[in-house]
N, C-alpha and C positions, 0 to 999 in steps of 0.2 A: 296424752290420756293420764299420765302420772299426774301433771298439773290439774286435771280435772277433779281426779280422784282426790287431791289434796285440798280442794276448794269445799269438799262435803265432810259432813259429820255422819258417820254410820251408826245407826241405832236400831233398836227392835221394840215392838210392841207385843205385849202378851193378849192371847184372845179375852176380848171384854173391855179391854183398856183403849182408851182415846189419844191418840196422838196429835190431832188437831181439834181444837175447841171453837165452835162457833162464837163470835163475838170479840175472841182474844185478838191482838194486835198481830197482822199479818207480817211477821218479821223474816219469814222463810218460806220456800217451797221445796217440796219433796218429790222423790222418784221411788217407787215402789220396786224393790228388788226381789222380794220373795213373800208369798202368802196372798191373803185376800182380805179386803177392807169393806165396810159399808159407809156410806156418805149419807148424812141426815140432818135435817132441820127440826128444830122443835118448835111447835105452834105455842101460842101464849096460854092455853090451857092444858099444856103438858104432853098433847099428843105429838107423835113422831111421824115425819115424813121422809123416808128413805128416798134419796135421788138417784142412788146409782152405787154400783158395785165396782171396785177397782182392784187390779192383780198386777204381776208384774210388767213392768214397763210403762205404767201410768204414771203421770205428774200431776201433783196436786198443789193448790194454792198460787197458781200463776195469774189469777185475775188481779187486777189493778184497782184494789180497795185497801183502807187502812185496817181493816179487819178480816177476819176469816169468815166467809159466808155460810159455811156448814161446819159440822163436826164430822171427823173421821175415826171409826172405832175397828181394831182388828177383829176379825172373825176367826182366824187362825193365828198361828206364828206369824207375824209380819216383820220384815226387816226393809228398811229404807235409808235413802240417802238424804241428809238434810242440808240444803243450800241456803246461804244468806240471801234475800232479796236485796239488799243493797249492793251486794257484788254482782248481781245479775248481769248488768251492762258490761261488766268486764269479761264476765264468762262468755256472753255472747260475742265480743270483740275476738277472744282469743280462739274461740271454737265456734266458727262459722255454720257448722253442720247442726251443731246444737240448736242454733237459732230456726234453723229449717225444720226441725224435729219438733220444736215447741209450736212453731206455726201450725204443723199438722196437728198436734194435741189440741190447740184451741179450735181449730176448724171440726175435728172429730167432737169435741165437747158441744159445739153447737148443734151438731146433727143430733147427738144424743139427746139433747134438751128438747128439740122439735119432734123426736120419736117418742119421749115421754109423755109430752102434751097430746099427741094423738093417742097415746095408748089410754091415757086416763080419761081423756075427753070424749072419745069416740066409740071405742071398741067394748064389746061384750066381755064378761069374766073369763069366757073360753078363749077368745081372740086375744085377751090379754096375756092369760098364760102361754098359750101356743107361741105367741111373739117372745115373751120372755125365755122359754125353753130354746127356741131357735138363737135368741141373742147370746145365751150361754153356750150354746153348741160351738159359737163362732170365736168365742173368747181365745186368744192366744193362736188363732188358726189363720192368719192373714195371708201366709203362703203355702195353705194346704186347704183341702176340702173340709167343710165343718164337721166336726166330730159327732158320731152318732151315739157315742157312749160318752159320759163326762161326769165329773164329780159336781155336785150341787152343795157347796159348803154352807151355803145361808141356810137358816131355819126357815119353817113354813112361816112363822110370825114376821121374819124380816121380807120374806117375798110378798106377804100380805100388805105389808106397809109400804112397799115399793109400788105394788100394783094398785093401791087404794081398795082392798078387798078385805074382808075377814079371812081370819085364818080357817074358819069353817068352810068358806067358799074355795078356798085354794085347796085344801085337802079334798072336798068333794069334787071340784073340777078335775083335779090330778088322778083322781080314781076314775072318772067317766072317760078321760082321755085314754086310760090304760083299757078300760072295758072295751073301747072302741077299736083297739088294736093299734093307736097312733104311738103310744110309748110303752115301754117296762119300766118298772121301779125296782131294780135290783136290791137296793136298799135305801134307808131314809135319806142318804146324802149320794145317791147316785141315780142317773136316769139314763136310759136308752131310747132313742128314738126309732121307732121301727118303721114307720111310714113317713120319712121327711117329706115328701112332695104333698102328702095329705095334710101333714101338720102345717107346710107352709101356707096352703090355700085357706087353711082355717085362719091362720094369723092375719090373711090378707083380706077376710071377709068373704071369700069366695065360696065358702059352702054354708 
């Protein structure tokens, strides 16, 4: 583990700063060790599409490409380990468990991409937001039940850009979910799911 730590550069990104820039040479990959970041792509006309949110344990920049396909911006204070991509093969030879972990990451990224295609292509605004809240409740909960109360670190604008909605639609839909008793909003940065089964049915288009 000491050799693995020595192979990485530890760094930090302040809220609002990018530590990966779309189109830049992909010379490194990253492992998030603290904080939350958003991944996004810019359209030619300047519009932004957020493609995901990542937190502790996520790897970024693993795709085989000469340049980064997305930008990564810190939402709160982010700390990460930066590994040189040319040394990746050596690292995998020295740490076979790491190769297994990276394969798991790649599989999860494929599933996440398929989920977002479904989210944007077929679901209503209410179904999209319900699905998003359920996904956030499961973040960091792989070995335990999804959390019924959790921090929502991203802004309403970030959520809108991720779900392909307007800010007004996100705010209005959150209010409606609260009125229906599916969620509570203790603060602008926190959500409590009060009826998880009903919210799950809504996310699945069953109501």
